Structures are given as structure tokens and as C-alpha cells.
Backbone bond lengths (Angstrom), bond angles and torsions (degrees), N, CA, C in turn:
res aa  C-N    CA-C-N  psi(-1)  N-CA   C-N-CA  omega(-1)  CA-C   N-CA-C  phi
1 M - - - 1.411 - - 1.484 109.89 -
2 E 1.402 114.04 130.42 1.443 119.84 -178.99 1.533 111.05 -75.69
3 R 1.355 119.31 135.28 1.422 122.46 -178.01 1.528 107.82 -86.10
4 R 1.339 112.96 140.17 1.513 116.50 174.01 1.438 110.93 -73.06
5 Q 1.365 113.79 142.58 1.434 121.02 177.14 1.489 106.55 -67.30
6 I 1.405 116.62 138.02 1.487 121.15 176.94 1.573 103.60 -87.68
7 I 1.283 115.08 126.34 1.470 121.16 177.17 1.527 106.59 -109.16
8 P 1.312 113.32 124.07 1.533 117.75 -177.75 1.446 112.97 -68.62
9 Y 1.262 115.77 153.60 1.479 121.29 177.16 1.567 107.98 -153.62
10 N 1.318 113.53 155.72 1.448 120.44 -179.03 1.506 105.45 -90.58
11 P 1.384 115.72 116.03 1.478 118.69 -177.49 1.493 113.00 -61.23
12 K 1.278 120.59 -23.23 1.461 123.43 175.04 1.462 116.65 -63.09
13 L 1.376 113.84 -16.22 1.528 119.11 178.21 1.458 114.08 -85.60
14 K 1.390 118.88 -7.79 1.413 118.60 -172.54 1.594 109.98 -65.41
15 E 1.340 116.92 -42.90 1.462 118.33 -178.24 1.569 109.54 -67.35
16 I 1.301 116.76 -37.70 1.477 120.87 179.95 1.541 107.99 -62.59
17 A 1.315 116.49 -44.78 1.469 122.51 -178.73 1.535 107.41 -61.47
18 R 1.336 117.80 -41.08 1.472 120.70 177.25 1.517 112.11 -61.41
19 Q 1.342 116.67 -45.00 1.479 122.31 172.12 1.478 113.84 -57.14
20 L 1.272 118.36 -42.70 1.490 122.39 177.36 1.557 110.45 -65.45
21 R 1.290 120.12 -40.28 1.419 123.47 179.49 1.594 108.94 -65.18
22 N 1.330 115.55 -35.47 1.493 118.79 -178.71 1.621 108.92 -80.30
23 N 1.337 114.54 -10.82 1.493 115.92 179.29 1.470 110.45 -127.37
24 S 1.285 119.29 46.98 1.476 123.94 -174.72 1.528 108.25 -66.67
25 T 1.344 110.86 154.13 1.508 119.82 170.62 1.507 107.65 -75.80
26 L 1.322 114.78 164.37 1.478 118.09 174.04 1.556 114.09 -58.80
27 S 1.299 112.58 -43.01 1.547 113.18 179.48 1.589 108.89 -64.54
28 E 1.244 118.70 -40.14 1.490 119.70 177.93 1.530 110.03 -59.68
29 V 1.281 119.58 -44.94 1.481 122.29 177.43 1.457 109.98 -62.30
30 L 1.328 121.19 -48.80 1.374 124.32 -176.05 1.589 111.16 -60.09
31 L 1.323 115.57 -46.19 1.470 119.50 174.64 1.462 114.43 -62.91
32 W 1.302 115.24 -42.03 1.428 122.50 178.04 1.569 113.96 -54.74
33 L 1.304 111.55 -45.37 1.482 116.91 177.93 1.479 111.70 -59.87
34 E 1.286 121.00 -25.12 1.440 123.13 177.18 1.548 116.51 -89.26
35 L 1.391 113.53 -18.05 1.434 118.35 -174.83 1.626 113.99 -103.88
36 K 1.309 112.86 -27.84 1.480 118.47 -174.57 1.519 112.32 -67.78
37 G 1.304 115.36 159.16 1.468 118.12 -179.88 1.555 116.41 66.89
38 K 1.309 114.58 22.67 1.475 122.99 175.08 1.599 108.16 61.04
39 K 1.355 114.40 36.51 1.462 117.61 -177.60 1.525 110.89 -77.54
40 M 1.328 119.20 -17.19 1.463 120.40 177.29 1.507 111.71 -96.59
41 R 1.308 113.94 91.05 1.461 124.83 178.26 1.491 113.43 54.36
42 G 1.354 117.76 31.98 1.489 125.95 175.74 1.551 116.21 77.61
43 Y 1.389 113.56 11.12 1.473 117.40 -179.43 1.521 111.25 -90.16
44 D 1.365 114.97 146.14 1.454 122.10 -176.79 1.524 108.52 -93.59
45 F 1.303 119.53 115.28 1.410 125.51 176.21 1.503 111.68 -103.91
46 H 1.327 118.02 145.48 1.452 123.56 171.80 1.483 110.24 -117.89
47 R 1.363 116.14 149.16 1.462 118.19 -177.83 1.578 106.70 -110.94
48 Q 1.310 111.84 149.51 1.480 121.51 177.69 1.566 106.04 51.22
49 K 1.314 115.00 64.89 1.483 122.30 -175.62 1.542 113.52 -102.94
50 P 1.281 116.48 119.37 1.499 118.66 177.74 1.579 110.49 -65.92
51 I 1.350 112.13 128.82 1.430 119.71 172.49 1.473 108.11 -135.14
52 D 1.368 118.02 122.37 1.468 120.03 -175.69 1.506 109.50 61.08
53 N 1.294 113.38 -124.48 1.506 119.96 174.91 1.531 114.86 -105.68
54 Y 1.294 114.96 23.65 1.457 120.68 -174.96 1.554 110.90 -132.36
55 I 1.261 113.97 162.72 1.523 119.81 175.25 1.542 106.74 -118.53
56 V 1.326 115.11 126.79 1.462 119.08 177.21 1.507 111.84 -99.26
57 D 1.295 119.66 157.13 1.497 120.97 -177.66 1.593 108.01 -67.87
58 F 1.276 121.25 -53.50 1.404 126.25 -177.46 1.538 112.14 -137.99
59 F 1.303 118.38 140.61 1.442 121.73 -178.97 1.522 113.84 -142.03
60 C 1.302 118.63 132.26 1.429 122.74 171.56 1.535 110.30 -117.46
61 H 1.356 114.61 110.74 1.463 117.79 -175.49 1.489 112.84 -65.08
62 E 1.319 118.13 -40.25 1.495 120.83 178.76 1.475 114.38 -58.32
63 L 1.361 116.12 -40.61 1.493 120.00 177.02 1.531 114.10 -87.09
64 M 1.353 115.57 -11.35 1.497 123.90 -172.38 1.595 107.55 50.01
65 L 1.325 110.28 56.21 1.475 120.55 -176.45 1.475 110.72 -127.11
66 V 1.337 115.83 131.83 1.465 125.72 172.04 1.523 105.93 -108.43
67 I 1.308 113.53 137.43 1.487 119.92 176.45 1.573 101.92 -119.93
68 E 1.314 115.32 121.30 1.499 121.40 179.99 1.478 109.71 -116.12
69 I 1.282 121.18 141.75 1.411 129.74 174.79 1.495 108.63 -107.92
70 D 1.305 117.18 115.05 1.447 123.80 -174.23 1.580 107.72 -93.29
71 G 1.287 117.14 116.72 1.422 121.99 173.88 1.424 116.11 -97.94
72 I 1.384 120.49 -157.97 1.446 124.73 -178.74 1.514 111.72 -62.34
73 S 1.291 117.87 -34.62 1.455 121.92 -171.76 1.544 108.79 -66.98
74 H 1.321 116.63 -27.52 1.466 120.49 -176.97 1.485 113.79 -71.87
75 T 1.352 119.12 -7.66 1.434 121.03 -175.96 1.583 109.85 -89.18
76 W 1.272 118.53 -14.83 1.516 119.56 179.83 1.494 109.27 -74.21
77 E 1.296 113.80 141.89 1.523 118.67 -171.42 1.518 110.14 -59.79
78 E 1.340 117.84 -48.99 1.474 120.04 -175.43 1.499 108.36 -62.43
79 V 1.254 120.13 -43.21 1.439 119.08 179.06 1.506 114.71 -65.31
80 A 1.344 115.01 -39.02 1.437 120.90 174.63 1.476 113.22 -57.29
81 V 1.301 119.94 -41.96 1.446 126.35 174.16 1.556 113.06 -59.74
82 N 1.347 113.29 -45.60 1.447 118.17 177.49 1.507 113.53 -67.96
83 E 1.314 114.80 -32.42 1.525 120.25 177.53 1.542 106.85 -66.05
84 E 1.295 115.09 -42.70 1.571 118.24 -177.22 1.527 107.15 -60.32
85 I 1.389 116.55 -45.44 1.515 120.61 -175.39 1.463 107.51 -65.76
86 R 1.304 118.79 -44.10 1.454 125.89 178.74 1.549 110.61 -60.24
87 Q 1.287 118.54 -43.55 1.437 121.84 -175.83 1.563 108.42 -71.04
88 R 1.352 117.04 -42.26 1.511 119.07 174.59 1.496 113.38 -55.75
89 K 1.340 115.93 -42.62 1.418 121.66 -175.75 1.601 108.54 -65.99
90 I 1.355 116.13 -45.39 1.451 119.07 178.62 1.501 111.01 -67.54
91 E 1.274 119.28 -36.88 1.476 123.10 176.28 1.537 111.03 -60.40
92 S 1.285 115.35 -29.69 1.489 120.83 179.66 1.536 113.92 -58.75
93 F 1.321 113.94 -19.75 1.523 121.53 177.56 1.529 111.95 -89.48
94 G 1.391 117.18 4.38 1.405 121.05 -179.38 1.529 111.78 90.19
95 I 1.235 117.94 12.07 1.470 123.32 -173.09 1.586 107.66 -93.48
96 Q 1.323 114.72 135.98 1.521 116.48 176.79 1.516 108.52 -107.44
97 F 1.351 113.63 160.64 1.510 120.95 -174.92 1.512 108.06 -118.25
98 L 1.341 111.16 143.47 1.452 122.31 158.75 1.488 108.31 -120.57
99 R 1.358 116.87 132.12 1.435 118.44 -177.00 1.495 107.33 -123.78
100 F 1.391 113.41 141.26 1.454 119.58 179.12 1.523 107.17 -135.98
101 D 1.328 112.84 146.20 1.459 122.95 178.70 1.564 107.08 -74.04
102 D 1.326 116.08 142.12 1.460 122.19 176.01 1.589 108.87 -48.17
103 K 1.318 113.92 -45.99 1.527 118.77 -177.18 1.557 111.56 -61.67
104 E 1.406 113.93 -36.69 1.511 115.65 179.47 1.548 109.77 -61.47
105 I 1.290 115.95 -40.82 1.491 117.48 -178.08 1.485 110.56 -64.79
106 K 1.314 118.77 -39.51 1.477 122.42 -177.52 1.500 111.82 -77.50
107 Q 1.327 119.37 -36.14 1.438 120.16 -166.76 1.641 109.87 -107.57
108 N 1.340 118.65 -20.77 1.434 117.69 -173.06 1.590 107.40 -144.21
109 M 1.319 116.50 58.01 1.456 117.94 -179.11 1.513 113.04 -62.54
110 S 1.271 120.83 -31.09 1.456 122.28 177.11 1.542 110.64 -57.59
111 F 1.374 114.59 -45.55 1.490 116.60 176.90 1.495 114.38 -58.35
112 V 1.330 114.32 -48.65 1.499 123.43 174.47 1.560 113.01 -49.07
113 L 1.310 113.27 -56.83 1.487 118.70 -177.61 1.522 108.24 -65.29
114 N 1.266 122.32 -40.19 1.424 123.39 178.80 1.627 112.28 -63.68
115 T 1.274 112.29 -38.01 1.501 117.50 173.92 1.488 110.57 -61.22
116 I 1.323 115.05 -52.28 1.504 118.95 -179.33 1.514 108.30 -59.11
117 H 1.260 120.65 -51.18 1.420 124.29 179.27 1.493 111.93 -53.89
118 D 1.254 119.07 -48.73 1.481 123.60 -179.46 1.510 113.33 -63.96
119 W 1.361 114.61 -35.47 1.508 119.47 175.23 1.521 109.63 -64.31
120 I 1.336 114.48 -41.39 1.464 117.97 -176.42 1.597 109.60 -69.17
121 V 1.319 114.98 -42.69 1.443 116.29 179.20 1.465 114.24 -63.47
122 E 1.367 119.92 -35.25 1.431 124.44 170.35 1.530 112.68 -62.99
123 K 1.340 118.08 -42.69 1.487 123.94 -179.27 1.556 108.20 -64.52
124 E 1.339 115.23 -39.38 1.516 118.39 -179.09 1.514 113.01 -67.43
125 K 1.301 118.34 -22.84 1.530 122.62 177.75 1.438 112.59 -76.47
126 I 1.358 117.05 -19.65 1.480 122.18 -176.78 1.526 107.51 -88.70
127 P 1.344 113.86 120.11 1.530 117.43 179.53 1.484 110.48 -64.54
128 S 1.294 119.21 137.45 1.476 120.96 179.58 1.502 116.25 -84.92
């Protein structure tokens, strides 16, 4: 049986993650309704998951996949630079990212779900 890679996280972020789950944005709630309960091809996703010194919107350990929803704050230059640093650090653990705009979630959920589905199908084709 293959062992799951242990991904470090800062335990101090657990309470912050819980608060974020309890105060989710509309886009996070809408996407969560589509991912929870292994609805996406049987994979278990978690929301507001601490990884290293960061918290990601959605994470599937089995796929090593983070899904992020970019809202208005992500358009500011300083935030964008910090997001890039954050993403590179998380990717250093072998994790891949899918990013969606807040508007995409609200206005074109079928596109978002098809993109995630297609990414998973491609990942399943690659032997581990």
C-alpha cells in the first residue's frame, strides 16, 4: 500500500482555517457544494486547509491538488506577488494548482466543474 506524503502545516493556522470555513464567501460555498461528499469523481476534498504557513481554499490530498478562488483582492499587484510566492512554496511539496475567478464560480459553474473533471481525468491517466 502506497503511503501518503506528509505535508507540513502550521498548527496555529487550524483555528484560523475553522473561522474561514465558518465565514466562507458565496463562491466558496457554491464550489464546496459541488466538491463535498466525494462528488467529484469520488475524491475527498477539504476546504480552508492549512498547508505549510498558508491556508488554501480547497485541497485533495490524493490528487495533490489545490483549487483556489481568486477574488477582487487578488488583482492588486502586491497581493499578486505574494500569491505567486505562496503558490511556488506550496508547489514545492508536489502540489498542483487550479485557479478560478470568483465570477467564473458564480456565472459559469459548469465550466469550472468541467475544468476540474478534465484535470482529474488527465491525472488518472498518468501512472503513479
